[in-house]
C-alpha positions in Angstrom: -10.9 16.6 -13.6 -12.2 18.3 -10.6 -10.4 19.1 -7.4 -8.6 16.1 -5.8 -8.6 15.7 -2.1 -7.0 12.6 -0.1 -7.8 12.1 3.5 -5.5 10.0 5.8 -2.4 10.0 7.7 0.9 9.7 5.7 2.2 6.9 7.7 -0.7 4.6 6.8 0.2 1.9 4.3 -3.1 2.1 2.9 -3.1 5.9 2.4 0.4 5.6 0.9 -1.1 3.5 -2.1 -3.3 6.2 -3.0 -0.7 8.8 -2.4 1.8 7.0 -4.5 -0.6 6.7 -7.5 -1.4 10.2 -7.2 2.4 11.3 -7.3 3.0 8.7 -9.8 0.4 10.2 -12.2 1.6 13.7 -11.4 -1.7 15.1 -10.1 -2.5 18.0 -8.0 -4.1 17.3 -5.0 -4.8 18.4 -1.5 -3.7 16.2 1.3 -5.7 16.2 4.6 -4.1 14.4 7.3 -6.5 12.2 9.4 -6.6 9.3 11.6 -3.9 8.1 14.2 -2.5 11.0 16.0 -4.6 13.5 13.8 -7.8 11.9 15.0 -11.0 13.0 13.2 -12.2 9.6 12.1 -15.5 9.8 13.9 -16.1 13.4 12.9 -19.6 13.3 11.3 -18.4 15.3 8.2 -16.1 12.7 7.6 -18.3 9.8 8.2 -20.6 11.4 5.6 -17.7 10.8 3.0 -16.6 7.4 4.3 -19.2 5.5 6.6 -16.4 3.1 7.8 -14.6 5.8 9.5 -11.1 4.6 8.0 -8.7 6.0 5.6 -8.0 6.7 2.8 -10.9 8.6 1.4 -10.4 10.2 -2.1 -12.6 12.8 -3.7 -12.4 14.0 -7.3 -14.7 16.6 -8.0 -18.1 15.2 -6.9 -16.9 11.6 -6.9 -16.1 10.2 -3.4 -14.1 6.7 -3.3 -12.9 4.8 -0.3 -11.2 1.6 -0.1 -7.5 1.8 -1.0 -7.3 -0.5 -4.0 -10.5 1.2 -5.3 -8.8 4.6 -5.0 -5.7 3.2 -6.9 -7.9 1.4 -9.6 -9.8 4.6 -10.2 -6.8 6.9 -10.4 -5.1 4.4 -12.8 -8.2 4.1 -15.0 -9.0 7.8 -15.1 -5.4 9.3 -15.3 -3.1 6.5 -16.3 -4.3 4.8 -19.5 -1.1 3.2 -21.0 0.7 3.6 -17.9 -0.6 2.5 -14.5 -3.7 1.1 -16.2 -2.5 -1.3 -19.0 -4.4 -0.9 -22.3 -4.3 -4.4 -23.1 -7.2 -6.3 -21.4 -4.9 -9.4 -20.7 -2.2 -7.5 -18.9 -4.9 -5.7 -17.1 -6.3 -8.9 -16.0 -2.9 -9.8 -14.6 -2.7 -6.6 -12.9 -6.2 -7.3 -11.3 -5.0 -10.7 -10.3 -2.3 -9.4 -8.1 -4.3 -6.6 -6.8 -6.9 -8.7 -5.5 -4.4 -11.3 -4.3 -2.7 -8.6 -2.2 -6.0 -7.8 -0.6 -6.9 -11.3 0.3 -3.6 -12.8 0.9 -0.4 -10.9 0.9 -1.4 -7.8 3.0 -3.1 -9.7 5.9 0.2 -11.5 6.3 2.5 -8.9 6.1 0.3 -6.4 8.4 0.3 -9.2 10.8 4.0 -9.1 11.2 4.1 -5.3 11.2 1.3 -5.2 14.2 2.8 -8.1 16.0 6.5 -7.2 15.8 6.3 -3.4 15.4 3.2 -1.9 16.7 2.8 -4.2 19.9 4.8 -3.1 22.6 7.6 -5.5 23.2 6.5 -6.6 26.6 3.2 -7.7 25.0 4.6 -9.3 22.0 3.7 -12.9 21.3 6.5 -14.9 19.5 4.1 -17.4 18.3 2.0 -14.9 16.6 5.1 -13.1 15.1 6.4 -16.6 13.8 2.9 -17.3 12.1 2.9 -13.9 10.5 6.6 -14.4 9.2 5.8 -17.9 7.8 2.6 -16.6 5.9 4.6 -13.6 4.6 7.5 -15.8 3.6 5.0 -18.2 1.5 3.7 -14.8 -0.2 7.1 -13.6 -0.9 8.1 -16.8 -2.5 5.1 -16.5 -5.0 6.1 -12.8 -5.7 9.7 -13.9 -6.2 8.7 -16.5 -8.9 6.4 -13.9 -10.6 9.2 -11.4 -10.8 11.8 -14.0 -12.0 11.1 -13.2 -15.5 9.6 -9.6 -15.5 10.6 -6.4 -13.7 7.1 -5.5 -12.6 4.1 -7.9 -11.5 2.1 -7.6 -14.8 4.9 -7.2 -17.1 7.5 -4.8 -18.3 6.2 -1.4 -16.7 4.7 -0.3 -13.4 0.9 -0.9 -13.1 -1.5 -0.4 -10.1 -0.7 -3.9 -9.0 2.9 -2.9 -8.2 1.4 -0.1 -6.1 -0.8 -2.0 -3.9 1.6 -4.8 -3.4 4.8 -2.8 -3.4 3.8 -0.4 -0.6 4.7 -3.2 1.8 8.3 -3.2 0.8 9.7 -0.3 2.6 8.4 -1.6 6.0 9.3 -5.1 5.2 12.9 -4.2 4.4 13.3 -1.9 7.5 11.6 -3.9 10.2 13.9 -5.7 12.6 12.9 -9.0 11.7 14.6 -12.1 9.9 13.8 -12.0 6.3 13.7 -15.2 4.0 15.7 -14.8 0.9 13.7 -13.5 -2.0 16.2 -11.9 -4.4 13.7 -11.1 -7.1 11.5 -9.1 -4.6 14.7 -7.4 -3.3 15.4 -6.1 -6.9 12.0 -5.1 -7.2 12.3 -3.1 -4.2 15.3 -1.5 -5.6 13.5 -0.5 -8.6 10.7 0.9 -6.9 13.0 2.9 -4.5 14.5 4.6 -7.7 11.0 6.0 -8.4 10.6 9.6 -6.9 6.8 8.9 -6.1 7.8 6.0 -4.2 10.3 7.7 -2.1 7.9 10.4 -1.3 4.9 8.5 -0.7 6.0 5.3 0.8 9.5 5.7 2.3 7.9 7.5 5.2 9.0 7.2 8.8 6.8 4.9 10.9 8.5 5.7 14.2 5.5 7.1 15.7 3.7 3.6 15.4 6.4 1.7 17.1 5.0 0.1 20.1 1.7 1.6 19.7 -1.4 -0.2 19.2 -3.8 2.8 19.3 -4.0 6.5 19.5 
């Protein structure tokens, strides 16, 4: 293992995924705040690491990885065999399934709610857009609720990288001033995650700086 460095602001949900994985695995790392009020995304030195100019970016020795789900998968595979990274290929397939579903379906839905109902200034908010986001998120939560009906975590009996990429949404979801549809199994999942020190440290982070602010 080389020196591990994570670039990105702590109140970014995507950065929180990587940080949660690092904390869950008990790894030593350097955190470099970047983006948002910290600026720096257009710095040539940073763009050499991540040509997208986005966060997070993870460096482990001479390896650089960007895209939040890729960073979480890498950390789980490299340092979490038998824990975050299921050794059983079938269980890992289920974790992959939920990880990809989060990227393509769930995250776009809940992020739409966060941007339209939290980050957009009140006077600019569009109730139709908010309602559309809530409806799409509600469908996703119903799917999650069914999956969690007979198991404590998405891929089975223990926390995996799938729970990290999907579960990072829950602190914001349950603290936003919105009407939430009933999803009792999701609520219990959130309670279980909230008991984990790594979740509390990485994810239960104030987003007050982002309220009513579309850009920095």
